C-alpha positions as CSV (number, residue, x, y, z in Angstrom):
1,X,-37.0,-13.1,17.2
2,X,-33.5,-12.5,18.4
3,X,-31.9,-9.4,16.9
4,X,-28.3,-10.0,15.8
5,X,-27.7,-6.6,14.2
6,X,-24.6,-4.8,15.5
7,X,-25.1,-2.7,18.6
8,X,-24.8,1.1,18.3
9,X,-21.1,1.1,19.0
10,X,-19.4,4.5,19.7
11,X,-16.6,3.1,17.5
12,X,-18.5,1.9,14.4
13,X,-17.6,3.1,10.9
14,X,-19.8,6.0,9.7
15,X,-21.5,3.8,7.1
16,X,-22.2,0.2,6.1
17,X,-19.2,-1.7,5.1
18,X,-18.9,-3.2,1.6
19,X,-19.5,-6.9,1.4
20,X,-15.8,-7.5,0.5
21,X,-14.7,-5.5,3.6
22,X,-16.8,-7.7,5.9
23,X,-15.5,-10.8,4.1
24,X,-11.9,-9.6,4.7
25,X,-12.5,-9.1,8.4
26,X,-14.1,-12.6,8.7
27,X,-11.0,-14.1,7.0
28,X,-8.8,-12.1,9.4
29,X,-10.7,-13.5,12.3
30,X,-10.4,-17.1,11.0
31,X,-6.6,-16.6,10.9
32,X,-6.6,-15.7,14.6
33,X,-6.5,-11.9,14.1
34,X,-3.2,-12.1,12.3
35,X,-2.7,-11.5,8.6
36,X,-2.2,-9.1,5.6
37,X,-5.2,-7.8,3.6
38,X,-4.0,-7.2,0.1
39,X,-6.5,-4.9,-1.6
40,X,-6.0,-2.5,-4.5
41,X,-5.8,1.3,-3.9
42,X,-9.1,3.0,-3.7
43,X,-11.1,0.0,-2.6
44,X,-11.4,1.0,1.1
45,X,-8.7,-0.8,3.1
46,X,-8.7,2.0,5.7
47,X,-12.3,1.3,6.6
48,X,-11.5,-2.3,7.2
49,X,-8.7,-1.3,9.6
50,X,-10.8,1.2,11.4
51,X,-13.5,-1.4,12.0
52,X,-10.8,-3.7,13.4
53,X,-9.4,-0.9,15.6
54,X,-12.9,-0.1,16.9
55,X,-13.6,-3.7,17.9
56,X,-10.1,-3.9,19.6
57,X,-10.8,-0.8,21.6
58,X,-14.2,-2.2,22.7
59,X,-12.4,-5.3,23.9
60,X,-10.0,-3.2,26.0
61,X,-7.0,-3.7,23.6
62,X,-4.5,-1.0,22.9
63,X,-4.2,-0.1,19.2
64,X,-1.0,1.0,17.4
65,X,-1.3,2.2,13.8
66,X,2.0,2.4,12.0
67,X,2.0,4.6,8.8
68,X,4.6,5.6,6.2
69,X,4.6,9.4,6.6
70,X,3.6,12.4,8.7
71,X,1.0,13.3,6.2
72,X,-0.6,9.9,6.5
73,X,-0.3,10.1,10.3
74,X,-2.5,13.2,10.2
75,X,-5.0,11.6,7.9
76,X,-5.3,8.5,10.0
77,X,-5.7,10.6,13.2
78,X,-8.6,12.5,11.7
79,X,-10.3,9.3,10.4
80,X,-10.0,7.6,13.8
81,X,-11.1,10.6,15.8
82,X,-14.2,10.8,13.6
83,X,-15.0,7.1,13.9
84,X,-14.0,6.2,17.6
85,X,-16.1,8.7,19.6
86,X,-14.8,8.8,23.1
87,X,-11.4,7.2,22.4
88,X,-8.2,9.0,23.1
89,X,-6.3,9.1,19.8
90,X,-2.6,10.0,20.1
91,X,0.2,10.8,17.7
92,X,3.9,9.9,17.8
93,X,6.1,11.5,15.3
94,X,6.7,15.0,13.9
95,X,5.4,17.2,16.7
96,X,3.4,14.4,18.4
97,X,4.9,13.0,21.6
98,X,2.1,10.8,22.9
99,X,2.8,7.5,24.7
100,X,0.7,4.4,24.9
101,X,-0.1,5.1,28.6
102,X,-1.8,8.4,27.6
103,X,-4.1,7.1,24.8
104,X,-6.3,4.3,23.6
105,X,-5.1,4.4,20.0
106,X,-1.7,5.7,18.9
107,X,-0.9,6.7,15.3
108,X,2.8,6.7,14.6
109,X,5.2,7.0,11.7
110,X,7.4,4.0,10.9
111,X,10.6,5.7,12.0
112,X,9.1,6.8,15.3
113,X,7.8,3.3,16.0
114,X,11.2,1.8,15.2
115,X,13.0,4.3,17.4
116,X,10.6,4.5,20.4
117,X,9.1,1.0,20.4
118,X,5.6,2.0,21.8
119,X,4.5,-1.3,23.4
120,X,1.0,-1.9,24.8
121,X,0.5,-0.5,28.3
122,X,-0.5,-2.8,31.2
123,X,-1.7,-6.3,30.7
124,X,-4.5,-5.6,28.1
125,X,-2.6,-6.6,25.0
126,X,-2.8,-4.9,21.7
127,X,-3.5,-4.7,18.0
128,X,-0.8,-3.4,15.6
129,X,-2.1,-2.1,12.2
130,X,0.6,-1.5,9.6
131,X,-0.5,0.7,6.7
132,X,1.5,0.0,3.5
133,X,3.1,-2.9,5.4
134,X,5.3,-3.9,2.4
135,X,7.5,-0.9,3.4
136,X,8.5,-2.4,6.8
137,X,11.1,-4.8,5.5
138,X,14.2,-2.5,5.6
139,X,16.9,-3.0,8.2
140,X,15.7,-0.1,10.3
141,X,12.0,0.1,9.7
142,X,11.5,-3.6,10.5
143,X,12.1,-2.7,14.1
144,X,8.5,-1.2,14.1
145,X,7.1,-4.7,13.9
146,X,6.9,-5.1,17.6
147,X,6.5,-8.7,18.9
148,X,4.5,-7.5,22.0
149,X,1.4,-7.1,19.9
150,X,-0.4,-10.4,19.7
151,X,-3.0,-9.1,17.1
152,X,-1.6,-7.9,13.8
153,X,-3.2,-6.5,10.6
154,X,-1.1,-5.5,7.6
155,X,-2.6,-3.4,4.7
156,X,-1.0,-3.2,1.2
157,X,-2.0,-3.1,-2.4
158,X,0.5,-5.8,-3.2
159,X,2.9,-7.6,-0.9
160,X,6.0,-7.6,-2.9
161,X,9.6,-6.4,-2.5
162,X,12.8,-6.8,-4.4
163,X,14.5,-8.5,-1.4
164,X,13.8,-11.5,0.8
165,X,12.0,-9.5,3.5
166,X,8.6,-10.8,2.5
167,X,9.5,-14.4,3.3
168,X,12.0,-13.7,6.0
169,X,10.1,-11.1,8.0
170,X,6.7,-9.9,6.9
171,X,5.0,-13.2,6.4
172,X,6.4,-14.7,9.6
173,X,5.3,-11.6,11.6
174,X,1.8,-11.1,10.1
175,X,1.2,-14.9,9.6
176,X,0.3,-14.7,5.9
177,X,-2.1,-13.1,3.4
178,X,-5.6,-13.6,4.8
179,X,-7.6,-11.8,2.0
180,X,-6.9,-10.6,-1.5
181,X,-9.0,-8.1,-3.5
182,X,-7.8,-7.2,-7.0
183,X,-9.0,-4.7,-9.6
184,X,-11.0,-7.3,-11.6
185,X,-13.1,-8.1,-8.5
186,X,-13.4,-4.5,-7.4
187,X,-14.6,-3.4,-10.8
188,X,-17.1,-6.3,-11.0
189,X,-18.4,-5.3,-7.6
190,X,-18.8,-1.6,-8.5
191,X,-16.2,-0.6,-6.0
192,X,-13.8,0.7,-8.7
193,X,-14.4,2.0,-12.2
194,X,-13.5,0.3,-15.5
195,X,-11.1,2.5,-17.5
196,X,-10.6,3.2,-21.2
197,X,-6.8,3.0,-21.8
198,X,-5.0,4.8,-24.6
199,X,-1.4,3.8,-25.4
200,X,0.1,6.7,-27.4
201,X,3.4,6.2,-29.2
202,X,6.1,8.8,-29.9
203,X,9.3,8.6,-31.9
204,X,12.7,9.0,-30.3
205,X,14.9,11.7,-31.8
206,X,18.1,10.6,-33.6
207,X,20.2,11.4,-30.6
208,X,17.9,9.6,-28.2
209,X,17.8,6.5,-30.4
210,X,21.7,6.4,-30.5
211,X,21.9,6.6,-26.7
212,X,19.2,4.0,-26.4
213,X,21.0,1.5,-28.7
214,X,24.3,2.1,-26.9
215,X,22.6,1.4,-23.5
216,X,20.9,-1.7,-25.0
217,X,24.3,-3.2,-25.7
218,X,25.3,-2.8,-22.0
219,X,22.1,-4.5,-21.0
220,X,22.7,-7.4,-23.4
221,X,26.2,-8.0,-22.0
222,X,25.0,-8.0,-18.4
223,X,21.9,-10.1,-19.2
224,X,24.1,-12.7,-20.9
225,X,25.8,-13.3,-17.6
226,X,22.7,-13.1,-15.4
227,X,20.8,-15.7,-17.4
228,X,23.5,-18.2,-16.5
229,X,23.2,-17.6,-12.8
230,X,21.4,-20.4,-11.1
231,X,18.0,-19.5,-9.6
232,X,17.5,-16.4,-11.8
233,X,14.0,-16.8,-13.5
234,X,14.1,-15.8,-17.1
235,X,10.4,-14.9,-17.1
236,X,8.1,-13.2,-16.3
237,X,10.2,-10.0,-16.6
238,X,9.1,-8.7,-13.2
239,X,10.4,-11.9,-11.5
240,X,13.7,-11.6,-13.4
241,X,14.1,-8.0,-12.3
242,X,13.4,-8.8,-8.7
243,X,16.1,-11.5,-8.8
244,X,18.6,-9.1,-10.3
245,X,17.9,-6.5,-7.7
246,X,18.4,-9.1,-5.0
247,X,21.8,-10.0,-6.5
248,X,22.8,-6.4,-6.8
249,X,22.1,-5.8,-3.1
250,X,23.5,-8.9,-1.6
251,X,26.3,-10.3,-3.9
252,X,29.8,-8.8,-3.9
253,X,31.2,-11.1,-6.6
254,X,30.8,-11.3,-10.4
255,X,27.1,-12.0,-10.2
256,X,26.4,-9.0,-8.1
257,X,28.6,-6.8,-10.4
258,X,26.7,-8.0,-13.5
259,X,23.4,-7.3,-11.6
260,X,24.5,-3.8,-10.8
261,X,25.6,-3.2,-14.3
262,X,22.3,-4.4,-15.6
263,X,20.3,-2.2,-13.2
264,X,22.4,0.9,-14.1
265,X,21.9,0.4,-17.8
266,X,18.2,-0.4,-17.2
267,X,17.8,2.8,-15.3
268,X,19.6,4.8,-17.9
269,X,17.5,3.3,-20.7
270,X,14.3,4.1,-18.8
271,X,15.6,7.7,-18.3
272,X,16.1,8.0,-22.0
273,X,12.6,7.0,-22.9
274,X,10.9,8.8,-20.0
275,X,12.6,12.1,-20.9
276,X,11.9,11.8,-24.6
277,X,11.3,15.2,-26.2
278,X,8.5,13.7,-28.2
279,X,6.5,13.0,-25.0
280,X,6.7,16.6,-23.9
281,X,5.8,17.9,-27.3
282,X,2.7,15.6,-27.2
283,X,1.6,16.9,-23.8
284,X,0.2,20.1,-25.2
285,X,-2.2,18.2,-27.4
286,X,-3.9,16.8,-24.2
287,X,-4.8,20.2,-22.9
288,X,-8.4,20.1,-24.1
289,X,-8.8,16.6,-22.6
290,X,-7.3,17.8,-19.3
291,X,-9.6,20.8,-19.1
292,X,-12.6,18.7,-19.9
293,X,-11.7,16.0,-17.2
294,X,-13.1,15.9,-13.7
295,X,-9.6,16.3,-12.4
296,X,-6.4,15.0,-14.0
297,X,-3.2,13.5,-12.5
298,X,0.1,13.5,-14.4
299,X,2.5,10.8,-13.3
300,X,6.3,11.2,-13.8
301,X,9.3,9.4,-12.5
302,X,11.5,12.4,-11.5
303,X,11.1,16.0,-10.4
304,X,12.9,17.1,-13.5
305,X,10.4,15.3,-15.7
306,X,7.5,16.9,-13.8
307,X,9.0,20.3,-14.2
308,X,9.4,19.8,-18.0
309,X,5.7,18.7,-18.1
310,X,4.6,21.8,-16.1
311,X,6.5,24.1,-18.4
312,X,4.8,22.5,-21.4
313,X,1.3,22.6,-20.0
314,X,1.3,25.7,-17.8
315,X,0.3,28.1,-20.5
316,X,-2.6,25.8,-21.5
317,X,-4.2,24.5,-18.3
318,X,-4.2,25.3,-14.6
319,X,-1.6,22.8,-13.2
320,X,0.6,22.6,-10.1
321,X,3.4,20.4,-9.0
322,X,3.8,18.3,-5.9
323,X,7.1,16.9,-4.9
324,X,8.5,15.3,-1.8
325,X,9.8,18.7,-0.6
326,X,6.4,20.5,-1.0
327,X,5.4,21.8,2.4
328,X,2.4,20.0,3.9
329,X,0.3,23.2,4.0
330,X,1.0,23.9,0.4
331,X,0.4,20.3,-0.6
332,X,-3.0,20.5,1.1
333,X,-3.9,23.7,-0.7
334,X,-3.0,22.2,-4.1
335,X,-5.0,19.1,-3.5
336,X,-8.0,21.2,-2.3
337,X,-7.7,23.3,-5.4
338,X,-7.9,20.1,-7.5
339,X,-10.8,18.9,-5.5
340,X,-12.8,22.2,-6.1
341,X,-11.6,22.4,-9.8
342,X,-9.6,25.6,-9.3
343,X,-6.9,23.5,-10.8
344,X,-7.3,21.3,-13.8
345,X,-4.4,18.9,-13.0
346,X,-1.6,18.1,-10.6
347,X,1.8,16.7,-11.7
348,X,3.7,14.5,-9.2
349,X,7.0,12.5,-9.5
350,X,5.9,9.4,-7.6
351,X,5.0,11.2,-4.4
352,X,1.3,10.5,-5.0
353,X,1.9,6.8,-5.5
354,X,1.4,5.7,-1.9
355,X,-0.9,6.7,0.8
356,X,-1.7,10.4,0.1
357,X,-5.4,11.2,0.1
358,X,-5.8,12.4,-3.5
359,X,-9.1,14.0,-4.7
360,X,-11.1,12.0,-7.1
361,X,-9.8,12.3,-10.7
362,X,-10.9,10.6,-13.9
363,X,-7.9,11.2,-16.2
364,X,-4.4,9.8,-15.6
365,X,-1.5,10.6,-17.9
366,X,1.5,8.4,-17.4
367,X,4.7,9.8,-18.9
368,X,6.7,6.6,-18.2
369,X,5.5,3.1,-17.2
370,X,6.6,2.1,-13.7
371,X,9.5,0.0,-12.6
372,X,7.2,-2.0,-10.3
373,X,3.8,-3.6,-10.4
374,X,3.0,-2.2,-7.0
375,X,3.7,1.4,-8.1
376,X,1.4,1.0,-11.1
377,X,-1.4,-0.5,-8.9
378,X,-1.1,2.6,-6.7
379,X,-1.3,4.9,-9.7
380,X,-4.2,3.0,-11.2
381,X,-6.1,3.2,-7.9
382,X,-5.9,7.0,-7.9
383,X,-7.9,7.1,-11.1
384,X,-10.1,4.0,-10.9
385,X,-12.1,5.1,-7.9
386,X,-15.9,4.7,-8.3
387,X,-17.4,7.3,-10.5
388,X,-20.9,8.7,-10.9
389,X,-23.0,7.8,-14.0
390,X,-21.8,9.4,-17.2
391,X,-18.2,10.1,-15.9
392,X,-15.7,8.1,-17.8
393,X,-12.4,6.8,-16.4
394,X,-9.4,7.4,-18.7
395,X,-5.7,6.4,-18.7
396,X,-3.2,7.7,-21.2
397,X,0.1,5.9,-21.2
398,X,2.8,7.4,-23.4
399,X,5.5,5.1,-24.8
400,X,8.5,5.5,-27.1
401,X,8.1,3.4,-30.2
402,X,10.5,0.4,-30.7
403,X,11.7,0.5,-27.1
404,X,11.1,-1.4,-23.9
405,X,7.9,0.7,-23.4
406,X,6.4,-0.3,-26.7
407,X,3.3,-2.6,-26.2
408,X,4.4,-4.7,-29.1
409,X,7.7,-5.4,-27.3
410,X,7.4,-8.9,-25.8
411,X,10.9,-9.1,-24.2
412,X,11.2,-7.2,-21.0
413,X,7.5,-6.3,-21.2
414,X,6.0,-4.5,-18.2
415,X,3.5,-6.8,-16.5
416,X,1.5,-3.6,-15.8
417,X,0.4,-3.4,-19.4
418,X,-1.1,-6.9,-19.3
419,X,-3.0,-6.0,-16.1
420,X,-4.5,-2.7,-17.2
421,X,-5.4,-4.1,-20.6
422,X,-7.2,-7.0,-19.0
423,X,-9.4,-4.8,-16.8
424,X,-10.1,-2.1,-19.3
425,X,-13.4,-1.3,-20.9
426,X,-11.5,-0.6,-24.1
427,X,-7.8,-0.3,-25.0
428,X,-6.2,1.1,-28.1
429,X,-2.8,1.9,-29.4
430,X,-2.5,5.3,-31.1
431,X,0.1,7.2,-33.0
432,X,0.9,10.7,-31.8
433,X,0.7,11.9,-35.4
434,X,-3.0,10.8,-35.8
435,X,-4.6,12.6,-32.9
436,X,-8.2,12.6,-34.2
437,X,-8.8,9.0,-33.4
438,X,-7.3,9.5,-29.9
439,X,-9.6,12.5,-29.3
440,X,-12.7,10.5,-30.2
441,X,-11.5,7.6,-28.0
442,X,-11.0,9.8,-24.9
443,X,-14.3,11.7,-25.5
444,X,-16.5,8.7,-25.1
445,X,-18.8,9.2,-22.1
446,X,-18.8,7.0,-19.1
447,X,-21.4,4.3,-18.5
448,X,-24.9,5.6,-17.9
449,X,-25.5,3.0,-15.2
450,X,-22.9,2.4,-12.5
451,X,-23.4,-0.8,-10.4
452,X,-24.0,-0.2,-6.8
453,X,-21.4,-2.0,-4.6
454,X,-22.8,-4.8,-2.5
455,X,-23.1,-3.9,1.1
456,X,-24.6,-6.0,3.8
457,X,-28.2,-6.5,2.9
458,X,-27.6,-10.0,1.8
459,X,-26.1,-10.8,5.2
460,X,-29.1,-9.3,6.9
461,X,-31.5,-11.5,4.9
462,X,-29.4,-14.7,5.4
463,X,-29.2,-14.1,9.2
464,X,-32.9,-13.2,9.4
465,X,-33.9,-16.5,7.7
466,X,-31.8,-18.6,10.1
467,X,-33.1,-16.6,13.0
468,X,-36.8,-17.0,12.1
469,X,-36.4,-20.7,11.6
470,X,-35.2,-21.1,15.2
471,X,-37.7,-19.1,17.2
472,X,-36.7,-20.2,20.7
473,X,-34.4,-19.4,23.6
474,X,-31.7,-16.8,22.9
475,X,-28.9,-19.3,23.4
476,X,-30.5,-21.7,20.9
477,X,-30.8,-19.0,18.3
478,X,-27.2,-17.9,18.7
479,X,-26.2,-21.6,18.4
480,X,-28.3,-21.9,15.2
481,X,-26.6,-18.9,13.7
482,X,-23.2,-20.2,14.5
483,X,-24.1,-23.5,12.9
484,X,-25.4,-21.6,9.9
485,X,-22.7,-19.1,9.1
486,X,-19.9,-19.9,11.5
487,X,-18.8,-18.2,14.7
488,X,-16.3,-15.9,12.9
489,X,-19.0,-14.6,10.5
490,X,-21.4,-14.1,13.4
491,X,-18.8,-12.3,15.5
492,X,-17.9,-10.1,12.4
493,X,-21.5,-9.3,11.9
494,X,-22.2,-8.1,15.4
495,X,-18.8,-6.5,15.8
496,X,-18.2,-4.7,12.5
497,X,-21.5,-4.3,10.7
498,X,-23.2,-0.9,11.3
499,X,-26.9,-0.4,11.2
500,X,-29.2,2.5,11.9
501,X,-31.2,0.7,14.6
502,X,-30.3,0.9,18.2
503,X,-31.2,-2.7,19.1
504,X,-28.2,-4.7,20.5
505,X,-27.1,-8.0,21.8
506,X,-26.5,-8.3,25.5
507,X,-22.9,-8.1,26.7
508,X,-23.1,-11.7,27.7
509,X,-23.6,-12.7,24.1
510,X,-20.6,-10.6,23.0
511,X,-18.4,-12.4,25.6
512,X,-19.8,-15.7,24.6
513,X,-18.9,-15.1,20.9
514,X,-15.5,-13.8,21.8
515,X,-14.8,-16.9,23.9
516,X,-15.9,-19.2,21.0
517,X,-13.6,-17.7,18.4
518,X,-10.9,-20.3,17.6
519,X,-7.2,-19.3,17.6
520,X,-5.5,-21.4,15.0
521,X,-1.9,-22.2,15.0
522,X,0.1,-20.3,12.4
523,X,0.7,-23.5,10.5
524,X,-3.1,-24.3,10.3
525,X,-4.5,-20.8,9.7
526,X,-6.2,-20.6,6.3
527,X,-3.8,-18.2,4.7
528,X,-3.7,-17.6,0.9
529,X,-0.7,-18.6,-1.1
530,X,1.6,-15.7,-1.4
531,X,2.8,-14.8,-4.9
532,X,6.5,-14.7,-4.1
533,X,9.4,-13.9,-6.4
534,X,12.1,-16.6,-6.8
535,X,15.4,-15.3,-5.5
536,X,18.7,-16.8,-6.4
537,X,21.4,-18.0,-4.0
538,X,24.1,-15.5,-3.2
539,X,27.5,-16.9,-4.3
540,X,29.6,-14.2,-2.5
541,X,27.7,-12.3,0.2
542,X,28.6,-8.7,0.9
543,X,30.2,-8.0,4.3
544,X,27.8,-6.1,6.5
545,X,29.4,-2.9,7.8
546,X,29.4,-2.3,11.5
547,X,27.1,0.6,12.4
548,X,27.9,3.0,15.1
549,X,25.7,5.6,16.7
550,X,24.2,8.0,14.3
551,X,24.6,10.9,16.7
552,X,20.9,11.7,16.4
553,X,20.4,10.7,20.0
554,X,22.9,10.7,22.9
555,X,24.4,7.5,24.3
556,X,24.4,6.6,28.0
557,X,26.4,4.2,30.1
558,X,24.5,2.1,32.6
559,X,25.0,-0.8,35.0
560,X,23.2,-4.1,34.3
561,X,23.6,-6.2,37.4
562,X,27.3,-6.5,37.9
563,X,28.0,-5.7,34.2
564,X,28.1,-2.4,32.2
565,X,26.7,-1.5,28.8
566,X,26.2,1.5,26.5
567,X,22.8,2.3,25.0
568,X,21.3,4.7,22.5
569,X,18.6,6.9,24.2
570,X,16.8,7.2,20.9
571,X,16.2,3.7,19.8
572,X,17.3,1.7,22.8
573,X,19.9,-0.4,21.1
574,X,22.7,-1.6,23.4
575,X,26.3,-2.6,23.2
576,X,27.5,-6.0,24.4
577,X,27.8,-6.1,28.2
578,X,31.3,-5.9,29.8
579,X,32.7,-6.5,33.3
580,X,34.2,-3.0,33.9
581,X,32.8,0.4,33.3
582,X,36.0,1.6,31.5
583,X,35.6,-1.2,29.0
584,X,32.3,0.2,27.7
585,X,34.3,3.1,26.0
586,X,35.6,0.5,23.6
587,X,32.1,-0.8,22.6
588,X,29.9,0.3,19.8
589,X,26.1,0.5,19.4
590,X,24.2,-0.8,16.3
591,X,22.0,2.3,16.4
592,X,18.8,2.4,14.2
593,X,17.9,6.0,14.6
594,X,18.8,6.9,11.0
């Protein structure tokens, strides 16, 4: 019988993939190794990308991994070094100065990729992996999406933005969404935990209520204009808010002014409810639940709010604060202390929303619901990671009664509330003045039986059945397997699936499978339909300012044939070519080093 288990690759992940991860890789192959995998935080997107990187390295492809931050660059570097034994893993950004010519895999921050443009060396080609790819739509960071990479893999929890970069840039570059994995499926598979959700209401003070009502009138006035703008969807609220943000950014006329007025008032209103004194007074009541939890995370919108929370909880629990300015060493120590339970909780104003490797925690306290669905999916993923039997997963969401945060509010309702209620084991609305019922709700133990995520045993059985039924020449068996499960599925099996045995296919079979993989045209690849926001037309576009050099890198004048031009030595952007050298001094460079 022909063995079709994966060879003992030096670059295989350290454990069996989940079934969904192999399915995602098969979908990516079917799309010609181009696409975005949209999977919720905590489900294991990084393992998918490492498997793809390992296979690319085996095929002689250079791999570029583009990440949002220096902290994530270090995390990816460590994961890749552990998984790709023998590969040269480089870093570009912070103190890293590696180049593609000096490594097999290069991990870089978005800004460094945009500035230095690390293209694949030689003629081997390359794979570009973009972690949190939704963040690459800005005017500068989009330069990190290098066209020299034929193979492209984007990772995100949800591919959405408040501008048109998804349709104009990200989908054309990556091709489309090749696989989607949401919380409902992840919970059903046992990859994520099902939470109990407590929505706890507090009352605004008389002063806060007066400010809220005053801000409401500003919103009503701006909304009245915006609802008459053609192309602005009235619902759901998230789509309305996206359209308003688009107008505020792009329109310089009356529509844009109304949009900016709306967003200013909307932000002010959120600030009033987020900083409600009732929420901080309530925090102290959660001290027993925080101490009893297996790690707690406190989510706020601002550093000021986080500091207020720390001041309220510090005498009662062991808690620390992480902000964007917290030094990397100190941040690592704080998270290690949470991991070993020397700390009960960590408070963070949005810095933990994206990418940071946060220790497992089973209690999340949200001081204010997020402005975006993506942010709340990130926050949910920090808490909904798979738990051991008996450990419950808890979310506490504070809200100000009779405001936009109130779950009973149907106008301008956060879509996040619908989503988390839908996936919860139980959800309840509680009054801060009746804490006994809330205590009982949070004290419920977790499930005694936790479903084991499906790995690849089913694949092994299916392949073995096909293989046994065609007990003949090796080529005939491979042909039978391709006919049974498809060439992409068979290639994914032998390329990405890890087993303990050392049996392997001959290299000729690898090359044969690689040669058989179809490369569909972008228009025919089986991409999923993207959930795109409807954006209104701009009546009066803003004039784009001309950008000069930022001064972060020197400029140089050089000859190009018989012409002359000026270029930035940091990002490589050039001025228009002119006939004489002296004319260059009148030129400008649209530098992207900022």
